[in-house]
C-alpha positions, 0 to 999 in steps of 0.5 A: 191549536191553530194560530194566526199572527196578531202582534208583538210585545215590546222588548220591555214587555217581552222581558217582563213576561219571561222574567216570570217564567225564570228567564234571567234578565239583566237589570234595565230601565225603560225611559222616555228621554235623555235625562231619564236615560242618564239617571238610569245609567247612573243607577245601573253603572257604566258601561251600558247599552241603549236600544229603541223599544216599541211593540212594532220594532223587532230586529233592532240591530238591522236598523241600527237601533242599538248603541253598545259600550256607552262609557259616559253619561254624555254618551248615554244622552247622545245615544238616547237622542239619536235613537228617539230621532230614528223612530219611524211613524210606523213604529208606534209609541217608542221608548229607550231601554237602558241596560248593563253592558253584559260581557261574555264570549259565548252567545246562545239563542233560545225560545219557543216556536209554535208550529202549525203541525207540531204545536209548541216547541222549545228551541236552543242553539248557538246564538248571536248574529250568526245564529241563522247561518250556523243553525246549530239548534235543537228542538223539543216539544213543550212542556219539557222536564229537566231530563229532556232539557239536559238532552237538548244541551247535550245535542248541540254540536258545538259542545266546546262552547259549553265547557271552560272556554278562553278563561271563562267558566263552563256554562251553568247547565242547571241554570240553563235547564231552568231557562228551558223548562221555564220556556216550556211551561210558558208555552204550555200555560200561555197559548196566546204566545206564538213565539219567543225569541231570546237572542242572545242569551249571553253566557257570562264569564262565571258561566251564568246565562243572561238574556239581553234581548227578547221578543214575544209574538202573540196570536189569536187562539182557536181550539182545533177540533178533537179527533173522533175517528175510531181505530181498528180493533184487534179482531179487525187487525187479525182479519187483515194480518192472519185471515182464515181465508182471502177473497180476491175480487176482480181475479183475472186470467190476464197476467198483466192485471192486478187481479192476476198478480195478487192471486198469483202472489198469495198462492206463490207465497204458500198461504195455507188458508182458503183462497177465493176469487170473483170473476164475471165469467166465473173463470178458473184462475191459477187453479182457483174456481172463481164466482161471479157473485159474492153471494155465492161464497160461503158465510163466515169463512173469509176474513179478508177481501183484496179488492182489485175492482174499479172505485165505482164498484166498491161500495156495493162490493163492501156491503156484499163482503160484510154480509159474508162476515168479512172483517177487513178489506185491502183496496188497491183501487185508485181514483180516490183522494189522489184524484181531486175533490170528487175522489176525496168525496168518494173516499170519505163516503167509503170510509163512512160505509166501512165504519158502518159495516164494522170493516177495517178499510186499508188503502185505498190506492195501496200495494198490499199486505204481507204477513209472514207468520201465515205466509201471506203475500197479498200484494200487487208487486214483488218481492215476498220477504223472508220471515223475521221480526220487523213490522213495516208500515209506509205511506209509500208502497215503493218503500215497502218494496224497498224494505222487503228487498233489503230483507231478501238481500240481508236475510233479516226478515219481516213479520208484517208489511203494509202499504197504507196507500191513501190511509183514508181510514187506517193510518201508519200510526194505527199499524205501528200501534198494532205492531207494538203489541204483536208477539211476532214483531220486535221492532216497527219500521215506517216511512211517513210523509205529508203529515197533517196533524204532527202533534197527534201523530207524534203522541201516537208514535211516542206510545209505540216507541215506549213499548218497542223500538221504532225506526222512522224515515220521513220524506218531504216537509210538513205543510206550513211550518212556523215562520215567524217573520219577526223571530230568529227562532221562527226562522230557525224552526225548519220543519225537519228540525222540529220533527227531529226534536219530537222524535228524540223526545219520544225515543223514536229512532230517526234515520236519514235514508231508507237504507239506514232505516232498514239497517237500524231496524234489522239491528234492533231485530237481531241484536240485544241493546247495549247496557252502556257506551263502551265499545271494543273494535276487533280487526284483522287489519289496522286501517279498518280499525282506524276508520271505525274508531273515527266513526265511533268518535264522531258518534258523540255518545259511544266510547272507544274503551281504553283496554283495562290492563287485565284484558290487555294481558289476556290478549297478549297471550293470544297475539304476537308482540306486534299487536296494537296493544290498544283499542282497536285490537289489531291482530296484526296478521298474527291469527292462528286457528283459534285466535279470533274466537278466543280473543273475541271471547276475552273481549266480550266477556269482560265486564267493562265492555258493552259492545263489540264490532268485529271487522275482517270476516271473510278474508280467508274465504276471499283467498279461498275463492281466488284459489278455486278460480285460479286454475290450479285447484284442487291440486297442490294441496289447494283443496285442503287449504280452501276448505280450511279457510272457508271453515274458519270464516264460518266458525268466526261468524258462529262464534260471534253469534254464540257469544252475543247470545251468551253474554247478552251484548251486541256483537256486530260483524262488518265487511264489504264482502257483505255486498261485494261477495254475499256468497262468501262463507263469512257474511253468508254464515252471519246471515245464516245465524239471523244477524245482519252483516254490515257492509262497513265498520262505519255503518256498524257504528251508525247502527250501534249508535241507534241501539245505544240511544234507545238504551240511554233514553229508557235509562233516563226515563226510568230514573225520572 
């Protein structure tokens, strides 16, 4: 839907509409003079509130059009006369609303906002006059079920307001869920409603919510045209990611040109399929004998063409490739949609041509495609990552390189990676959809920006996340987010918060940085999902454990497990009396040869433990390094102790890996040596086992939190 503002309902009419959708409204009367106001106050019971009401009146408080705590009938009469006298000519017809003075120490805000990109969302947050200042708000797409509404309430940061508070009962969550579900139904059934603003929704002392102010904005409705674009077929994607042979057009002998670099990278990556090239002079480039004319290439052999020729040559080139049976084309060529209206026109014509030819068109203006299952590195940039199970798709080629650099640094590899470029025909969502059914990929990782149809995008991505974990990082803001001038709800509906709500509703893991996104994806690719929230921290030094426990407390969903007495007794047999006797399990320097593997096994095999974070690997090898470099090695027995220390850290890493596989529980290993000294046998062995070694306990907690949220999401959806 596309909406344009066309007016507001009065507070009275707004509340009448909302009452029909289950929003609890205080008993109130709309009157036209002081006598009627006095009679209304007598029926309602003092004290009351009086407000000036009209279709053109939005923010009453800012204009002084609200009178509170009217304790006498005379005060009601006086307030009514003053309010009517304060009406302006541009307010239109006005009346006075007389309502009970609802008491409550807590105020929430809820409503509906219809974003131009993402459509209708329901909002919940901390309300009152500080609503916009605090901005503790969450969004979910409308309509929503009761499970999603409950998640919204749990996602508010200010949870203490929702429990027993200053002598008042905890918020009746079921009644609040009713309100949120009702608003979602209203948004779905009444497309002419552009926004709803219920502020405040007062929580009475008995915990029940009551709406004391409400505003509904209306808009003109126009249906958006349905998407008609065809998506690539399985055969076309296989031609892109697992081609029998690759053709590089514009192959060059000049090492600074794309036609040289791309051919070099394909050959250097170890691609075992056929490699062909075109060159106007039919030169031999890096041992590949090129041809001047595509017509001279064999029929039905080549699946993928990697295009390094100018935009003007590409239509004829694609026709010639299609005649040879080529099913996929990756275009590095620039000068299309990013180059103005003429470029956009040429891009549309190229997409239409590719559709006519039955060819997948990746790009244009892209950096390349990587597919480690077939050792394909068809790109105009470095690096080539290690093989793994992360599938990358990005609207920015630079971030594809970033993710692959992280893969090389951590050892957690990539299955497929593609720079979508202008994504003229094949979008990031298309690639992720392919990864969701790709047996070589276990998690999708994407960077998106410049969203033009948020609702359609999130629908596609929700389908992906339902099949495999999906990690998303977003740059920039959507075009034209909802900013309803008369609505607090609209003012709070920052594009990013709306987008975040859609991600949470779809079970998509959203990261705030490229670094966090890769670590989350690497964790999904190398660790099992926890079956519950209980975490035990095993540490060789107290401070690391304290900081990691702080991070667990901040997470809000993961729990620092109180050690069961039986587990404490077992650990007592392996550690000296000075150990921490709690969680974190601080070994207090009491480790012997087998302490870490034995205690780790006791913890990981206990049925109450769902995940373990192990801190301190690499300490012994760090001392061994100093001994190697200290000038006394290998004498004085240093050769033996150095070897022993290094073997110990290797054993610890291997024990953590084996235990995780045997128990099916995530065991995350963290040390700053992962980046300070990657060659240290501790983190090096973690990488060798295929796991990610986290640079800190806090980052391990953050990654584990992403895993557990997917567990929670799937568990709730199964129950419903």
